[in-house]
N, C-alpha and C positions, 0 to 999 in steps of 0.2 A: 319532450325532456331532453335536454343536453347530455350526450354520451361523453364521459370524462375522456381526456387524453391519455396516452400512455407515457410513464415515466422511464426513460432509457437510461440506464447505468452504463456510462460509457469509458472504459479504460483510456488512459493516455500514455505515451512513452515514458519509460522510467530512465532513459540515457538519449544521448544525441546520436541515434542510429537511424539507419533508412526505415521510414515509416511502413514499407511493405513487410518488414522483416517481423513486425510486432504487432500490427493492426490489420486483420485481414480485409481485403477488397470489399468483401461483402458486408462487412461490418460498417465500413466508411460509406459505403452506398446507401445502407439504411438509415443513416443520420443526415446525409446531405441535405435533404429536403426539410429539416427541422428548423424553425425560426425563433423558438424560445429555448435558452440554456440557463443554468444553475452551475455556477463555477466557483471554485475555492480562490482562484485568482483570474480576473477578467484578462489581464495581459497575457498570461500563459494559455488561457483559454482562445483567445483570438490566433494567437500563433499556431494553435492546433487545428483550429476550425479552417484557417488557411491552408495548412498542409492537406486537409482531406478534401480541399477544393468544394467547399460548401457552395450551393447554387446561388444562396441570397447574399447580397453584400453585407460584409460585417456590420456596417454602421445602421442597418436596418434591422438587425436582430435584437431579441429582447435578452439581453443577458444581465442576470441578477447574481448576486454573491452570497456565498454559504461558506463561511470559516469557523474556525473554533471560537471566534468572537460572537457570533451570530446568536442572539438571545432566542430563547425557545419560543417566545410570542410570536416572533417574525417567520416561523416555519408556515403557519396556516396561509399567509400571505404570497409565499414562494409557490404555493400549489394553485394559487387562483386561475393561472392560464390554463392548468391541467383540468380543473373544475369547468372552465369555459370552453372545453373540448379540444384544447392545443397540445399536440404530443411536445415533451420537453425532454430535453437531455441534461443530466446531471454528471458533472466532470470533476474530478480531483485534480491537483496539481501535477500528480504523477502516479501510475498504476491504477488500481480499481478503487472506485468511489466507496466510501463506507466501511473499508478494510483498512485500519491503522491511518484513516483520513475521515474528514467530516462526512456527515451524509446518513447515518443510520438512523437518527432520529427523524428525519424527513421521510425516509423511506417507510418506517414505522407508521408515521401518520398517513402517508399515502395509502396504505394498507386499510387503515381506519375509514378513509375517505371512498374506499371501493375503486381506487385507481391501480389500473394494471401496472406492475413492476417488471421491466424488461432487462436483465442483465446481458450484456454483450461480451464477447469474447475478445481477450487482451491481456497484457502482461500483468503479473503479480509477482513482485519480487519474493514475496514470503513463499509462495508455492514454488516458484523456479528453484530457490534456495534448497526447498526441503527435497525436490525431486532429485537434486544433483549431490544431495550430501551424504548419500549411504545411510542415514541415520534412518530410525524407525518412521516410516510414513503412514503406518497403521495408527498409532496413537501419537499424538502431538500437542503442544498448547502453544499459541502465541501469546505473548506476555506483554508486548508494547516496549514501553520505556521502562527501564530500573530505575529505582531511587537515585537521586543525584547525591545525596549526602553519603560520604564514604562508609561509615559503619552500616548504615542501612543498605547500601549496595552490597557491602560484603555478605551480610545476612541474607539477602535476597539470592544472591549467587549460591550460596550454601544451601538454602531452603530448595532452589530449583534442582541441584546437582542431587540433592537427596531424594526428591521426589521422582526425578527421572529414573533414577536407580532403581528405588521400591517399585516404581510402577511400569518401568520401561517405557518410558513416553518420551518423546524428542522435545526440549524446551527452546523456544525459538524467541529471540528479543532483537530490539534495535537501538540506535542510540543516534544523537544528533551527530553529525560527521565530525565536527571539531573536538568531539569527546571520545570518537572511536578508539584511539590509540590509549588512553586513559583506561578504558574499560578493558580492552585486551589485556593490558597488563595487569589489571586487577583480577581477571578471570584465571590468568596463568598462576598469580601468586596464590589464590584460594583454592581452587580445584585439586582434585587428588590427581595423581600422574596418569592413572588408567583411563580418566574420563575424556571421552571423545569430544572436539570442537570443530565445527565446520565454521570458516569464515567464507562469505560469499560478497565478493566486491564488484561494482561496477557492473551489474547484471544487465545483459543484452547489448552492452557496448563493446568497442573492438578490444578493449583492454580488460575485459571480464576475467576474473580468477575466481574459482571455487576449490577451495582445498580442505581436507577433512585430516586431521592427525590426533593422535592423543595429546593431553597437556604435557607429557613428559617430551614429547617430539617438539612441540611449539616451544619449550623452554629453550631448545638448542638455538632457535633463531626466529625472531618476531617480524613478521612483515609491517611496514610502515603504511598505515592505513589512516593517518591523521587527514582529516578534512575529506575523506573518501567515502561515499555512500557503502554502506555494508549490512549484512544480516548476520547474526549470530545463532548458530545452531549447537546446542549442548545436549550429550547424553551419557549419564553415567553408567 
């Protein structure tokens, strides 16, 4: 009977910083011998694998793609190397696989196939932002992306603020960088003056900024976060 391989969930850097700062050496060493990878974007994956000094030439590795366009019927095929006994690494574009990134369905299928899933240590912008926000870290909810349509977006912001206030729960959400400024302006226009808002920008980068203020304080001067990666944390 062939033993199944292990599925390693490999975090990748979320900024152009020294890799030693965000990916422990022990983690890099544990995956240097892998020959099979599943990645959101192969080009980014190859750059990361070069950074961690993989022992096998990149052109000889098996590198499959898993992104938001991958149909569910293809997941079984992606697990074939594992079922044949080969340890495999799952990489996202940035940060932790399966958290605000593709991968959870593949991981769930791996459990169904009795494949061991090994999460490795690395950066998560969501967790880092919550740690540094000063907001409630005991009760929190990650909401992903808010609706794009303006009326629906306003209603969602009101809903999150009300729920946060009622349940003492930090609400965390993200947006495409080119829509960040518009979202920030809408939050400030919509929320109560005493609601807390943390904006965490360029996490782990040299120009990282994490600032928590009340909405009333933010109204005095808004930062320019247009086209800049950011995490929003709200507590009413």
